[in-house]
C-alpha positions as CSV (number, residue, x, y, z in Angstrom):
1,X,4.3,-26.2,7.0
2,X,0.7,-26.9,7.2
3,X,-1.2,-24.8,9.1
4,X,-4.3,-26.0,11.3
5,X,-7.8,-24.5,10.9
6,X,-7.6,-23.2,14.6
7,X,-4.2,-21.6,13.4
8,X,-6.5,-20.3,10.6
9,X,-9.3,-18.6,12.7
10,X,-6.6,-17.5,15.3
11,X,-5.2,-15.6,12.5
12,X,-8.2,-14.3,11.6
13,X,-9.5,-13.1,14.7
14,X,-6.1,-11.1,15.0
15,X,-6.8,-9.1,11.8
16,X,-10.6,-8.8,12.8
17,X,-11.5,-10.7,9.7
18,X,-15.1,-12.8,9.8
19,X,-14.3,-15.7,7.6
20,X,-16.6,-18.8,7.5
21,X,-15.7,-22.6,6.8
22,X,-15.2,-22.7,3.3
23,X,-12.9,-19.6,3.8
24,X,-11.0,-21.2,6.4
25,X,-10.1,-24.2,4.4
26,X,-9.4,-21.9,1.4
27,X,-6.8,-19.6,3.4
28,X,-5.4,-22.8,5.1
29,X,-4.4,-24.2,1.7
30,X,-3.1,-20.6,0.7
31,X,-1.2,-20.1,3.4
32,X,0.6,-23.5,4.1
33,X,1.6,-22.8,0.4
34,X,3.2,-19.4,1.3
35,X,5.1,-20.9,4.3
36,X,6.0,-23.7,2.4
37,X,7.7,-21.4,-0.3
38,X,9.5,-19.8,2.6
39,X,11.0,-22.5,4.2
40,X,12.3,-23.3,0.5
41,X,14.0,-19.9,-0.1
42,X,15.7,-20.2,4.0
43,X,17.5,-22.8,2.3
44,X,19.3,-21.1,-0.1
45,X,23.0,-19.8,0.3
46,X,23.3,-16.2,0.5
47,X,26.2,-15.3,2.3
48,X,27.8,-14.2,-0.9
49,X,24.6,-11.8,-1.6
50,X,25.4,-8.6,-0.6
51,X,22.0,-6.7,0.9
52,X,20.0,-4.7,-1.4
53,X,16.9,-2.5,-1.3
54,X,16.0,-3.2,-5.1
55,X,16.6,-5.5,-7.5
56,X,17.4,-3.2,-10.3
57,X,18.6,0.6,-10.3
58,X,16.4,3.4,-9.9
59,X,16.0,5.7,-12.5
60,X,14.2,9.1,-12.1
61,X,12.0,9.5,-14.4
62,X,10.2,13.0,-13.6
63,X,10.7,15.8,-16.2
64,X,12.6,18.7,-15.5
65,X,10.9,21.6,-13.1
66,X,10.3,24.5,-16.1
67,X,7.9,27.2,-15.1
68,X,4.9,28.0,-17.3
69,X,2.3,30.1,-17.3
70,X,-0.6,29.9,-14.8
71,X,-4.5,29.4,-15.1
72,X,-6.6,32.6,-14.9
73,X,-7.9,33.0,-11.3
74,X,-11.9,32.9,-12.9
75,X,-11.4,29.6,-14.2
76,X,-9.4,28.4,-10.9
77,X,-12.5,29.3,-8.4
78,X,-15.0,28.0,-11.1
79,X,-15.4,25.0,-8.7
80,X,-14.7,26.2,-5.7
81,X,-17.8,25.8,-3.2
82,X,-17.0,29.3,-1.3
83,X,-14.5,32.5,-2.4
84,X,-14.1,35.9,-1.5
85,X,-12.0,38.8,-3.2
86,X,-10.2,36.2,-5.7
87,X,-9.1,33.8,-3.1
88,X,-10.5,30.3,-1.3
89,X,-12.7,30.7,1.3
90,X,-12.3,28.1,4.2
91,X,-13.3,27.9,7.7
92,X,-10.7,28.7,10.1
93,X,-8.9,25.5,12.0
94,X,-7.2,27.5,14.2
95,X,-7.9,29.6,17.3
């Protein structure tokens, strides 16, 4: 499926993308190529293929949660822009 220059300009307008004539032609070729690839994929028979969210099984790669020692309060507050009595000082956001 070949896109026209007008269709590419319309798409650029919809996504608020300012493109010049050279970019219009480049995007026309690239988008047309993408649409042609989708047309090829639509011809594949997928009736016996179950829907999947992921092509491979997901595996949790996080480590076990183990308690550890905390940083000293002095180190934690060392770069705080404002502090008071060992706590971060922030502006009130609720009345």
